[in-house]
C-alpha angles and dihedrals in degrees: 000000000000119000114256115266138190130202096217094127093044094050099040097047103029089119093040092049092066090053104045122066123177114189093329095309114109111233125260106347094062089047092055089078088060094037095108092055089048092050093048092046090050091050092050091047090049091053091050096047091044092051093047092050093048092045092051092056113018112031136242101302092050090046091053090051092050094046095047091044090055094044100042111051134092094258106056103050091047097049092041089061099043129088093236138120096236097093096048089046091051089051093053093045092048094050090052093047094046091051088055090045091053093051090049094046096047097033091229124156120243116265128204091254091053090053091049089052091051090048093050094046094046091049091050091048092049092053091044098052110350129240092335085095088077091062091062097048117021098056089053091051092050092048092047092050090050094049093048093050112179094353103112097174091099111083100209100141123071095187133262098277099082091046096046094045094050091046090049091054091048093049090048089055090049094050091047091050093050091052095043101042123039092207096048097091094048098042101037111019102033101029102037104029112023097032090064088075095049137063102228104083111016125049115260122220135196120279094252094044095120099046100069090041091054091049091049103039093041093048130163092017091057088056091048091051091051091048092050090048090053089051091051092049092049090054088056091046091250093298103145093189091052091048090055091047090053093050117100118243091246092054092045089054090054091051092048092044095054098037093045091055094047093048096048095043088050090055092056107091096217108073137173124177095238094054092076093058095102089073092058099076092051088046088056090051089048088052088054090053091050093049092048092049093051092040091065090067109080094208093054098037094085093048092049093049091052091048091052092050091048091048091049092051092048093046093052090046093045102040094034093049092045092051094048090048091052093050092048090047089048091056094045093048094043094237089167092065095106093047092052091046091050091052092051093049093050091047093051092043092053093046094049098033091237124178103217141169139187133235120223117261136158093287109073090177088074085083090066095049093049092041093233123145096216145351125273121240111247096233093046093047091050092050092048092049094051094052092047101255094120127053099182138017132197110217133178111250094240090059096046099101095055092049093048088056094053105034114087115226096359113161128210113290110292092200137008133189119252119261113265113213123228092015122110093216130119123241120251123241131203111218119198135175117276 
């Protein structure tokens, strides 16, 4: 069975892809074919950097808790095996946040090399996903500065220059795209950036949409973090203000970082479960800080160790069982039907030297399986067929009658995709000349 795929990059940047060229490889459509390897590599890098950060501050037990929490949840395995930008974005956001965390923890001033690193990571994040990177970082910095008040010993701010320079590069790219490609503004700026704040294109969700999903998909680690927070509050006699005063600046930054991202992402009307993933790595580091804090107390150390072992067992059982169930369901429901259909179409097209195109349907991932950068417009495809510029056409099954009436000499479908169970999606047909 083929791994699940999504054509987010191909759809969002189909106009931009014709404008940008990095070393001869069109971005990002050419990269989509390697998107799975990029997602897996980003997940491995995240696990390594997270473990190193936890080990440098909190010890082996806390590092084990952070690593297993990142590895065994319902977010990480899914996004590490999807052709999406969420995992690379989470890596860039985490590296920026951890650099800030290191400066706060050690009380060190910002150096030129540190600012260059922030600039490079911000630029990468902007080109990966756009300005949404600010939602995961700036609110936390504002909240942290407010909580610290007049205490300027924590070095959380690197200055405006890295932020302004990276934003300037991104805006130059946007302006260049709008002038170079007529569809750039509609497809990239309006549809993918501005429409997130409206209700006309993307599906809106309730304000608290992300909270139950975090509790569920980060289970049982979410439950363990809540339990450790209750233990900490009990030790302070349920005095929340005193608990915050006792918190180290580095831990306070982790709290502000994660909560800031969750709050701002919740305020954006357009929501999707995977978009909240960049808060998961800092949540794992915050879990390490909680484990280390409770581990210092001899009376609570045994309880915390047992809780971690129980959470690890439950996470393996929960995430492992969920993954196995999804794989079994995928086989039963023939979720690989489009991938198999795409392989057959490409094989026949190569053997017969066909010029072929694909019409937009409900499954944007069909672009990946057919190795096409974008969909053909219906009227244009019909015109090209009738003058002999197309030899084959992939059409959604629910649009087949109208194309049969317009395409001269079209034969019965030579191939069609298998039926996927429990999905309200049409099959795809390959039309060829009779």
